[in-house]
C-alpha positions as CSV (number, residue, x, y, z in Angstrom):
1,X,35.0,24.4,-10.9
2,X,33.5,24.9,-14.4
3,X,36.4,23.6,-16.2
4,X,36.5,20.4,-14.2
5,X,32.7,19.9,-14.9
6,X,33.2,20.6,-18.6
7,X,36.1,17.9,-18.8
8,X,34.0,15.4,-16.7
9,X,30.9,15.9,-19.1
10,X,33.1,15.5,-22.2
11,X,34.7,12.3,-20.8
12,X,31.2,10.8,-20.1
13,X,29.9,11.9,-23.5
14,X,32.9,10.1,-25.1
15,X,32.3,6.9,-23.2
16,X,28.5,7.1,-24.0
17,X,29.3,7.7,-27.6
18,X,31.9,4.8,-27.5
19,X,29.2,2.4,-25.9
20,X,26.4,3.0,-28.4
21,X,28.8,2.6,-31.2
22,X,29.3,-1.0,-30.0
23,X,25.8,-2.1,-30.7
24,X,25.8,-4.7,-33.4
25,X,24.0,-3.9,-36.6
26,X,20.9,-5.9,-37.4
27,X,18.1,-6.2,-40.1
28,X,14.4,-5.9,-39.2
29,X,14.1,-9.5,-39.5
30,X,16.9,-10.2,-37.1
31,X,15.3,-7.7,-34.6
32,X,11.9,-9.6,-35.0
33,X,13.6,-13.0,-34.5
34,X,15.0,-11.6,-31.1
35,X,11.5,-10.6,-29.9
36,X,10.3,-12.7,-26.9
37,X,7.6,-15.2,-27.4
38,X,4.5,-14.9,-25.0
39,X,5.5,-17.0,-21.9
40,X,3.1,-19.8,-21.1
41,X,3.6,-18.4,-17.3
42,X,1.1,-15.7,-18.2
43,X,-1.7,-18.2,-18.5
44,X,-1.6,-18.7,-14.9
45,X,-3.4,-15.3,-14.7
46,X,-6.3,-16.4,-16.4
47,X,-8.4,-17.2,-13.2
48,X,-8.5,-13.3,-12.5
49,X,-10.2,-12.5,-15.7
50,X,-13.9,-11.5,-15.4
51,X,-16.3,-9.3,-13.5
52,X,-16.1,-9.6,-9.8
53,X,-18.2,-8.4,-6.7
54,X,-16.8,-8.7,-3.2
55,X,-17.0,-7.8,0.5
56,X,-14.8,-7.7,3.5
57,X,-13.5,-5.5,6.3
58,X,-10.6,-3.3,7.0
59,X,-8.9,-3.1,10.4
60,X,-7.1,0.3,10.8
61,X,-4.5,0.5,13.7
62,X,-5.7,3.9,14.7
63,X,-9.4,3.0,14.9
64,X,-11.3,0.7,17.5
65,X,-13.9,-0.8,15.2
66,X,-13.4,-2.4,11.7
67,X,-14.8,-0.7,8.6
68,X,-17.0,-2.7,6.3
69,X,-15.7,-2.8,2.5
70,X,-17.3,-3.8,-0.6
71,X,-16.5,-3.4,-4.3
72,X,-16.9,-4.4,-7.7
73,X,-14.3,-4.8,-10.5
74,X,-13.4,-6.1,-14.1
75,X,-10.2,-7.5,-15.1
76,X,-9.4,-8.2,-18.8
77,X,-6.4,-9.1,-21.0
78,X,-4.7,-6.5,-23.1
79,X,-1.5,-5.9,-25.0
80,X,-2.2,-9.2,-27.1
81,X,-2.5,-11.2,-23.9
82,X,0.8,-10.0,-22.3
83,X,-0.8,-8.2,-19.3
84,X,-4.1,-7.9,-17.2
85,X,-5.8,-4.6,-16.8
86,X,-8.2,-4.4,-13.8
87,X,-10.6,-1.4,-13.0
88,X,-12.2,-1.4,-9.6
89,X,-14.6,0.7,-7.4
90,X,-14.1,0.2,-3.6
91,X,-16.8,1.3,-1.0
92,X,-15.6,1.7,2.5
93,X,-18.0,2.9,5.1
94,X,-17.5,6.5,6.2
95,X,-15.5,7.3,3.0
96,X,-16.0,8.3,-0.6
97,X,-15.7,5.6,-3.1
98,X,-12.3,4.8,-4.6
99,X,-11.5,4.0,-8.1
100,X,-8.6,1.9,-8.8
101,X,-6.5,0.6,-11.7
102,X,-4.3,-2.6,-11.6
103,X,-2.1,-4.2,-14.1
104,X,-0.4,-7.7,-13.9
105,X,2.2,-9.4,-16.0
106,X,5.0,-12.0,-15.9
107,X,8.7,-10.6,-15.8
108,X,10.4,-13.0,-18.3
109,X,14.0,-12.2,-16.9
110,X,13.3,-12.3,-13.3
111,X,10.8,-15.1,-13.6
112,X,8.3,-13.1,-11.3
113,X,4.7,-12.0,-11.6
114,X,4.6,-8.0,-11.4
115,X,1.7,-5.8,-10.7
116,X,1.2,-2.1,-10.4
117,X,-1.7,-0.2,-9.2
118,X,-3.1,3.3,-8.6
119,X,-6.2,4.7,-7.0
120,X,-8.2,7.9,-6.6
121,X,-6.9,8.3,-2.9
122,X,-3.4,9.1,-4.3
123,X,-1.9,5.7,-3.8
124,X,0.6,4.3,-6.2
125,X,2.3,0.9,-5.8
126,X,4.1,-2.0,-7.1
127,X,4.2,-5.8,-6.2
128,X,5.7,-9.0,-7.1
129,X,3.9,-12.4,-6.6
130,X,4.6,-16.0,-6.6
131,X,2.1,-18.7,-7.0
132,X,1.9,-21.8,-4.8
133,X,0.4,-24.6,-7.0
134,X,-0.2,-26.9,-3.9
135,X,-2.5,-24.5,-2.2
136,X,-3.7,-22.5,-5.2
137,X,-2.5,-19.3,-3.6
138,X,-0.7,-16.3,-4.7
139,X,1.6,-14.6,-2.2
140,X,2.5,-11.0,-2.9
141,X,4.8,-8.4,-1.3
142,X,5.1,-4.8,-2.3
143,X,5.5,-1.1,-1.7
144,X,3.1,1.7,-2.0
145,X,3.3,5.5,-1.8
146,X,0.3,6.9,-0.2
147,X,-0.4,10.5,1.0
148,X,0.5,9.4,4.5
149,X,3.9,8.1,3.3
150,X,5.7,4.9,1.9
151,X,4.1,1.7,3.0
152,X,5.2,-2.0,2.8
153,X,2.6,-4.6,2.0
154,X,2.2,-8.4,1.9
155,X,-0.9,-10.6,1.4
156,X,-2.4,-13.5,-0.3
157,X,-4.9,-14.4,-3.0
158,X,-6.5,-17.7,-2.8
159,X,-8.7,-19.4,-5.2
160,X,-11.5,-21.2,-3.4
161,X,-12.9,-22.3,-6.6
162,X,-13.2,-21.1,-10.2
163,X,-15.5,-18.3,-9.3
164,X,-14.2,-17.4,-5.6
165,X,-11.3,-15.5,-4.5
166,X,-10.4,-15.0,-1.0
167,X,-7.9,-12.2,-0.2
168,X,-5.9,-10.9,2.9
169,X,-3.4,-7.9,2.9
170,X,-1.4,-6.3,5.6
171,X,0.3,-2.8,5.3
172,X,3.1,-1.5,7.4
173,X,4.7,1.9,7.8
174,X,8.2,0.8,8.9
175,X,7.5,-1.9,11.6
176,X,4.2,-0.5,12.6
177,X,1.2,-2.3,11.1
178,X,-1.3,0.2,9.8
179,X,-4.1,-1.7,8.3
180,X,-5.3,-5.4,7.8
181,X,-7.9,-6.0,5.2
182,X,-9.4,-9.3,4.1
183,X,-12.5,-10.2,2.0
184,X,-14.1,-12.6,-0.5
185,X,-14.7,-11.7,-4.2
186,X,-17.3,-13.7,-6.3
187,X,-17.3,-13.9,-10.1
188,X,-20.4,-12.1,-11.5
189,X,-22.1,-14.1,-14.2
């Protein structure tokens, strides 16, 4: 068994060495010229920039009554305007305050908007979005990993006007809907 694994490791190492040896030689100037330019599609994220305050409700499948939610957040450009970073604080009645961190950017190769998020309740998620110009609405789908397990989510972000954002989100565990959340955020001036 050991001999077979050693032969396999040697073979894989030879293949890896051969592949890396096939990389073209470049100068620093050539490498700089190959660097991507900031895509104009990133400018579509500009309406999210600012300080926000919002309220809404969460309807959990296991509860009879919806819970009121409120929160604040701030979204800024970072990384030479290649991505947005948002910090938020969510208050849901009966639960401790939840801090969150979110990033948004544009995937040049896939031609999709991508976001990531984490919060102080142990949630980690990733989503991709598309923008519908006719309705001024973002449609997103994603996967999040929570203390309760893996969830799928989908939702919308709709710009009512320059300072108002309406949002809806539904989360599923398998085919079972676990929570529906909706609300409105207003830009704080």
